[in-house]
Every structure is written in structure tokens, then in C-alpha cells.
N, C-alpha and C positions, 0 to 999 in steps of 0.2 A: 863760459863755462865748462870746464872739463867732462868731457865724455856726453855733452847735451846740446842738440841741435835744437835752437828755438825760431819758429817760423814768425812769429810776431811777440810783440811785447805789451799787451793790453794794460789799461788801467783797471784794476777790479776794485771792486768795494768789499771791503772786511771777507774775502772767500776764506772758504773751509776746502779741505784736501779729502777726495774719495777716492779708495783705493781698491784695486780688484785683479786677481789672476786665476787661472786654473787651479782647480782644487777637489774636494770631495763634492760629488754630486753638481760641481760648477756653479754652485750656490751663490758665490760671491760675484762671479764673472757674469751671469745672467742678471743679477740684480744691478750692478753697477751699468753693465752696457744698456740694458733698456731704458734706465733712468737717463744716462747720456743721450740716447738715441730720441728720446720722446722731448728731451728739453732743446734737441737741436745744437749739441754743443760744438762750437768749432775747434779744429786742430790746433795746437798751441807748440808742440814740440816732440822730441823724442830722445830717448838715452841710447847713444850707441852701443850696440848689444856686444861686438867683437871680444871684449877683454872679459866678458861674465858668462859666456856659454862654451862649452867645449862641443866640438863637432866629431862624431865618431865615424865619420865617412862621406860619401858624397852620393846624391842621386842621380841615375842614367837614365835619360828620356829618349829613347829612338836610337839607343846605341851611343848617345852623345853626352858627354859630362857636362852636368850643370854645375855652375858655381854654388859655392856654399850659402846657405838661406838662414840667418840667425833668427831667434823668435825676437818680434818687436814688442818694444814697451812704449807708450805713446800718451804723451798729456793733451788733455781738452780743456775748453774752458767754456763756461755758461755765463753769461752777463743777464743778470735780472732786470736791467733797465731801470736800475734806482729803486725798484720794488722791493728789495731785500738783499740778502748776503748773496755774493756771487760763488760759484762753485768751481774747483780745479779738479779734474779728473786725471788719474793716472791707471791705465788699464794695460796689460801687459798679456802675451802668449803663452809665457811661463815664468816661473822663478828661477833667479841665476843659479847657475851651477857651482860658481864659486865668488868669491867676494859679495857675499851677502850683505854684510854690514857697510861696506864702502857702498853697494848699490842703493840701499835702504837710505844712506846718506845724501846720495845724489838726487835722488824723489825729493827728500825733504830741502834742500837746498833750492831746488825749483820753487817748491811751495813757499818758502821763506822770502824768495827774491818777490813773489807777489803779494807778500803780506798774509800768508796763511797762517793763524794760531791754533786752529784745531784740525785734527786729522780723524778721519773715519777710516778704520779699516774692516772690511767683511769678510766673513768664514763661515764656515758649517760646525755645526756641534752634532757628533755621533750619538743616535741611540739606539737602543735593542729592539724595539717596537716602533712600528710605523705609526706615528701620531695623526689623529683625525686633522688635529690645526696644530701646525710645527708652532713652537713657542720661539721666542729669540732670545737667547741669553746674552750677557753683557759683561764687558770688563771695562773700566776706566781708569783714568791717571790720577784722579782726586774724588775723594768724598763727595764733592760740591758735584761733580758730574754724574756720580751714582745716583743721586737724588734725582737728577734730572731723569735719567733712564727708569728709574722706578714709576715716575709719573707717566710714562708711556708704556707701562707694564712689561718691561724688560726684566726678565729673571736674573736673580742674582745666583750664580752656582758656586760661589766660595772659592776654594783653593783649586785651581786647574791650569794647565798648561795650553797655551796657543803654539802651535807647531809653525815652523817655516817664516817666510816673510811677512804674513799676518800677525804674528806677535813681534818679530824683531822690530818691525817698522815703528810699533808703538813704543817700543823700549828706547829706540834711538831718538824719538820724538820726545820721551820724558826725559832724557839727558840735555836735549835743548830747550827743556821747560814748555813744549807745546801741549796743548790739551789733546788728549787720545783716548778714542773711545773704539772698542771692536764689538760689533752686532755679529753674533752667531746664530744661524737658522738651522734649526734641528733637521735632521737627514738619518734616516734609519740604515744601519750598516750594512744590509744584504744589498742595498741598491746604491751604494756607496760610488759606484762608477758608472751608474745613471744620472742624466741630468735630472734635478729636482728644481724645479721653477716653484714648486710651492714654499719651499725653503726659502726661495728669492722672494717671492710674494710678501712672506711673513716679514723679511728684513726691509723690504722697501717701503711697507705700511709705517714701519718705525722711523726709518730714514727718512721718508718725505715729511714727516711731522716734526721731526728733529730741525730737518733744512728749512722748513715753511714752505714748500712748494706743492704744487697738486700736478700730477699727470694721470694721462688715460690708462687704466690697467687691464683693458678689454682683451688685447692681445696675450697678454701675460696670464691672463685668467684661462684662454682657451688652451694656450700651451700646457699650462699645469693640471686642467681638466683630462687632457690627452695622455700627459705623461703619467697621472695619478693611476690611470687604469692600468699602465704597463707596469707600475711599482707593484699594484695590488695582484696582479697576476703572477708576479715574481713570488711574492709572499705566499701566494695560495698554492703555486708549485713547490716551493720548499717545504712547505707543512706536508703536502702528499707524499713526496720523497722521504720525510722523516717518518712519516706513520707507516710506509712501505718497508723501509729499510731498519727501522729500530724498536718496531712493536710487533707483537704477535697477536693473532685474533684469541679469544678468551678460551675457545675450545681448544686450541693447541697448546695452551699453558696449562689447561687440567689435564690433559692427556700427557704431558711432560710430568707433571705432579705425580699422576696415578703410577707411571713407569718408574719412577724415581723411588 
């Protein structure tokens, strides 16, 4: 298969595909990586990255030139042992800089080789305010799948745009008549560059239900609790700066009015 190195070719039972790469709050990457690790998924293969990423320079270590290192995109698989549907993961270190449509096609080529009929794309949904409990928004390739999402309390957001490979992969899957679902965990805008495991938690609660798997969430809960404190501190700091820079004490306003 062009651009793909497969390490093995397991026989899988009606597998689905779960995909993730870095993005807003790294919500998708945290969720997919945590699930993959907790299921002890095995390595399946990788996409050769050279044709999809531009290198703007090279690193020097101790005055010695290092060879270029491209972002990796790796496949993993989990065998349920006959107790349910198996899972293929595709987790990448970056989205392609060029040839995104072809890249999405390669990911789906591998998925279809192993019999995948349903694709899950994970992403973040930006909000203006920090939610006490992040919701999960959803999109799907058919009305029947939307009904399935409603049963697990996924929010239907109507018309919106899913940027990057998160959306493109689902579009290419639809061209191939594969089922496609996108789950988007809420993430506040002002902390978009910070890791947001709470958004990942929300996605995982929905995703594991749809997949019919159970995992221990204790480590992610602890990660989320620590990150939550940092996000709230950032929000409080922004409020303090706003009050300091864009508001005046009432006595200053009264003095201004009297002089005016």
C-alpha cells in the first residue's frame, strides 16, 4: 500500500476507526491517546510522512547537524477478544501541511483494508465561557447516526464548520459511503492553547458508550482536576486585567461628569 508501512495484518472483528491529532486544547489527542493506552492497543503501522510535511530547517545539537524528523502518524489496533467490536486508532503528531485530501484517503484505505465501516473523528468546540461541565457536540453522516448520538446526550449544534483534517476525513469517508461521526468537546477560547483534559473526559464518556468499552478514568480525572485549576486561574486573571484596564471607579466617573 503506497505511503503505508504495516507491521502486521491481524484479523479484526467489525472494527471502527478512531482518529486524533493535535488541535485546540489537544482535546482529541488526549482522549484518543488515553483510550488507546488504557486498552493496551498494539502498533499496526504508520504513514510515511515525507510527502506531506514541509521542513523549514534543521536542528543543531552540540554543533552537529541532525537529520530531519517528520511528524509521525501511527495506526494501532485493539482486539476485543470476541466480546465486541474491535478498534483501529490513527493518532498523528500533526496534521499534514500539504496533500490533506490524499492523506485522509490513505488513512481510510488502511481502515477499509481491515473492514472498517464507521469512522470517529474527535475535535474541540470553542465556547466564550468556561463551562462547569463541557458538553459534547456532534455531527454525523446520516439522520440515523444523529438519533444514535441524541441517545447519549450529544448536542446537535445545527450548521457549523469542522476545520482541518477532523472535518475533511469525515467528508472523504462520506464519499466512500462509510459511516462518520464527529464528537467535539467544549473548550473555552481564552484557554485554547492549554491542554484541556475535561473536554477530553466529556468526549470519552460518550465515545466509550458508543464503542461499548469500559476503561479506568482515574488518571484522566486527576489530570483534569489540575488543569481545571490553571484554566480558572487564567480566567480570573483576565477578568482582573479587564477591570483594571477598561473600567473606572465610580468616583472617577462622577468627577469626570462634574468637570465636563
